[in-house]
C-alpha atoms as one frame of an Amber mdcrd trajectory, in Angstrom:
protein
   0.000   0.000   0.000   1.008   3.634  -0.512   2.038   5.140   2.824   1.617
   8.866   3.399   2.817  11.519   5.792   0.588  13.221   8.332   1.031  16.645
   6.719  -0.138  15.272   3.371  -3.329  13.911   4.897  -4.033  17.154   6.746
  -3.650  19.111   3.518  -6.083  16.758   1.788  -8.636  17.201   4.607  -8.263
  20.972   4.329  -8.824  20.863   0.562 -11.839  18.576   0.953 -13.828  20.923
   3.189 -12.463  24.370   2.359 -15.022  25.193  -0.303 -18.023  23.753   1.581
 -20.937  26.136   1.894 -22.066  24.504   5.142 -20.035  24.891   8.324 -17.436
  22.168   8.840 -14.442  21.965  11.169 -11.765  19.310  11.591  -9.658  18.884
  14.727  -6.759  16.568  15.586  -7.400  14.679  18.881  -3.895  13.208  18.824
  -2.414  16.655  19.553  -2.561  18.432  22.933  -5.904  20.217  23.484  -7.369
  18.837  20.215  -6.669  21.880  17.971  -8.425  22.790  14.743  -6.499  21.943
  11.575  -9.108  22.939   8.964 -12.405  24.842   8.675 -14.710  25.510   5.738
 -15.813  28.835   4.332 -19.244  28.031   5.755 -17.681  27.912   9.230 -16.264
  31.393   8.710 -19.672  32.683   7.604 -21.546  31.179  10.566 -19.074  32.041
  13.339 -17.400  35.142  11.922 -13.946  33.685  12.650 -11.429  33.485   9.809
  -9.310  30.403   9.211  -6.163  32.218  10.292  -7.838  33.199  13.576  -8.728
  29.683  14.709  -6.045  27.382  13.292  -4.347  25.573  16.176  -7.068  26.522
  18.703  -9.551  24.312  20.517 -13.181  24.931  19.531 -14.089  25.962  23.063
 -13.653  29.617  22.093 -17.169  29.313  20.641 -18.495  28.533  24.129 -16.909
  31.486  25.964 -19.536  33.318  27.996 -22.233  30.811  26.961 -24.540  28.672
  29.043 -23.353  25.100  28.598 -24.366  22.332  30.996 -21.799  20.272  32.857
 -23.200  17.158  31.177 -22.732  18.617  27.692 -19.163  19.646  28.492 -18.408
  16.147  29.772 -19.921  14.588  26.642 -17.837  16.893  24.435 -14.658  15.855
  26.242 -15.634  12.197  25.892 -16.214  12.679  22.164 -12.777  14.273  21.842
 -11.206  11.223  23.499 -13.140   8.411  21.844 -14.639   9.895  18.680 -18.127
   8.725  19.679 -20.828  10.861  18.125 -22.121  13.977  19.905 -25.266  15.731
  18.708 -26.716  18.680  20.581 -27.935  22.232  20.179 -25.527  24.493  22.071
 -25.392  28.194  22.707 -22.340  29.654  20.955 -20.891  33.103  20.425 -19.803
  34.634  17.122 -16.654  36.717  16.744 -18.881  39.830  17.101 -20.045  38.679
  20.525 -23.532  37.807  19.259 -25.066  34.622  20.677 -26.567  32.009  18.373
 -27.890  28.468  18.725 -25.514  26.005  17.109 -26.719  22.591  16.038 -23.489
  20.616  16.458 -22.789  17.154  15.084 -19.314  16.030  16.193 -17.798  12.605
  15.588 -14.527  10.856  14.862 -13.514   9.883  11.331 -10.984   7.090  10.751
  -8.860   7.839   7.691  -5.838   5.537   8.015  -3.807   3.062  10.042  -0.466
   4.123  11.462   2.047   1.412  10.555   4.584   2.967  12.930   2.160   2.531
  15.854   1.052  -1.087  15.560  -1.536  -0.241  12.916  -3.674   1.885  15.228
  -6.466   3.936  13.709  -5.742   7.536  12.701  -8.780   9.577  13.776  -9.806
  13.184  13.179 -12.770  14.951  14.782 -15.191  16.295  12.214 -17.734  18.870
  13.326 -20.765  19.985  11.311 -22.485  23.143  12.538 -25.770  24.810  11.637
 -27.257  28.065  12.917 -30.766  27.106  14.090 -31.458  30.243  16.114 -34.474
  31.210  14.005 -35.986  27.739  14.301 -35.545  27.347  18.052 -38.647  26.678
  20.127 -36.995  26.378  23.531 -36.101  22.658  23.265 -32.369  21.960  23.035
 -32.835  18.393  21.828 -32.077  17.837  18.165 -35.312  17.371  16.158 -35.557
  14.209  14.067 -35.724  16.097  10.758 -32.517  17.945  11.676 -30.839  14.624
  12.496 -31.714  13.377   9.028 -30.270  16.539   7.504 -27.059  16.100   9.513
 -26.783  12.471   8.442 -27.143  13.507   4.816 -24.476  16.200   5.156 -22.159
  13.780   6.985 -22.599  11.224   4.224 -21.784  13.745   1.507 -18.808  14.987
   3.492 -17.404  11.508   3.980 -17.638  10.833   0.244 -15.788  14.041  -0.540
 -13.090  13.192   2.003 -12.766   9.727   0.478 -12.340  11.269  -2.972  -9.613
  13.578  -1.696  -7.829  10.715   0.109  -7.816   8.569  -3.024  -6.628  11.492
  -5.119  -3.838  12.135  -2.628  -2.754   8.505  -2.593  -2.574   8.356  -6.397
  -0.679  11.631  -6.583   1.817  10.569  -3.932   2.358   7.206  -5.621   3.166
   8.959  -8.886   5.571  11.407  -7.282   7.372   8.753  -5.277   7.364   6.145
  -8.018   5.523   3.791  -5.718   7.953   4.302  -2.856   7.138   4.880   0.777
   6.649   8.480   1.873   5.311   8.092   5.384   3.757   5.664   7.850   0.021
   6.192   7.331  -1.762   3.486   5.374  -4.822   5.254   3.942  -8.136   3.378
   4.110  -9.949   2.773   0.814 -12.733   4.938   2.274 -12.888   6.894   5.570
 -15.125   5.368   8.249 -16.947   7.055  11.114 -15.926   5.746  14.534 -19.447
   4.526  15.276 -19.147   2.307  12.164 -15.655   1.067  13.007 -16.876  -2.494
  13.601 -16.555  -3.017   9.842 -12.784  -2.525  10.174 -12.343  -4.966  13.022
 -11.798  -8.310  11.357 -12.124 -11.092  13.842  -9.154 -13.381  13.754 -10.111
 -16.985  13.013  -9.766 -19.272  16.029  -6.554 -21.235  16.199  -7.398 -24.878
  15.461  -6.691 -27.096  18.423  -4.321 -29.937  17.707  -5.817 -33.273  18.672
  -3.199 -35.805  19.619  -4.173 -39.410  18.986  -2.449 -41.820  21.316  -1.119
 -44.798  19.407  -0.724 -48.085  21.261   2.841 -49.166  21.753   4.054 -51.969
  19.533   4.012 -55.305  21.336   5.878 -58.339  20.106   3.713 -61.380  19.348
   3.246 -63.592  22.381   4.697 -61.013  24.743   2.364 -59.171  27.118   3.041
 -55.518  27.884   4.284 -55.314  31.438   2.425 -53.212  33.961  -0.669 -52.627
  31.828  -3.159 -55.076  33.404  -4.838 -54.735  36.774  -4.998 -57.636  39.255
  -8.619 -58.322  38.308  -7.705 -58.467  34.626  -4.842 -60.835  35.424  -7.200
 -63.140  37.383  -9.642 -63.175  34.467  -6.847 -64.101  32.065  -5.716 -66.866
  34.415  -9.210 -68.358  34.682  -9.706 -68.181  30.948  -6.358 -69.889  30.372
  -7.319 -72.708  32.748 -10.663 -73.077  30.990  -8.998 -73.315  27.610  -6.603
 -75.991  28.946  -9.484 -78.050  30.347 -11.305 -77.858  27.016  -8.166 -79.042
  25.219  -7.802 -82.085  27.594 -11.434 -83.086  27.109 -11.101 -82.998  23.357
  -7.956 -85.137  23.484  -9.707 -87.650  25.735 -12.723 -87.865  23.466 -10.533
 -88.523  20.426  -8.649 -91.288  22.276 -11.897 -92.999  23.315 -13.189 -92.941
  19.755  -9.975 -94.515  18.512 -10.153 -97.298  21.143 -13.770 -98.048  20.329
 -12.978 -98.299  16.665 -10.146-100.689  17.349 -12.413-103.052  19.319 -15.491
-103.044  17.155 -14.016-102.850  13.663 -12.802-106.548  13.605 -16.170-107.760
  14.873 -18.031-105.852  12.193 -15.923-107.614   9.610 -16.933-111.080  10.894
 -19.871-112.883   9.352 -21.844-112.800  12.599 -22.422-109.115  12.245 -22.956
-109.070   8.501 -26.355-107.967   7.241
């Protein structure tokens, strides 16, 4: 596979979302404080912050002076650590100081495996934002129709990121002549963390070796020492005695028949016993 450098992948992510009309942000959870590495033009329009103002910063600047519950803050931190999806309507502040209600969909996207780190997943946090201030009715839960819209946007975004990743891989392969540039093995298509089960291939169970015990070779007429119990030995002894008695009886019966024939055969030949 074509291996790429981290900087190359970050540039591709930036190019993939830069021209998006909707608000998108990408952060790197592997770096201290999970800083932003790319934002779309839509993000600049919604928040009022330019790309140069927010690069390298954590997204919490949008929450400064806002009412955010302890639970939501904890869930955001958990999402930053694990990449598990976070969907909520939060109060945010624009660069002008104006408050607005931000429908945030934040989740981890797996783009590669790091061959220098035992093949661990390379994950970026992708945030999709929408200003829903005008549609707010006091409930901070995300309406079902908005969830469907977010899912549609996330699907389109993932396809665009996949296209950029494939384009990057082909370009890098051509420049390097097929050689290795970095340590990141790009996935054929990026996968959201909540769908990561498709990447976890269960290893087939190791077949257990069954050892068949073969009986030891025994010479004809020679019993294997130490293999019979006392009861078995007694049974063999009785059977041997029985076989000997049968043999003696047969010999005796044959002898008696021979003696009888010797006595009666001459008499049968005499005229007295002729028919």
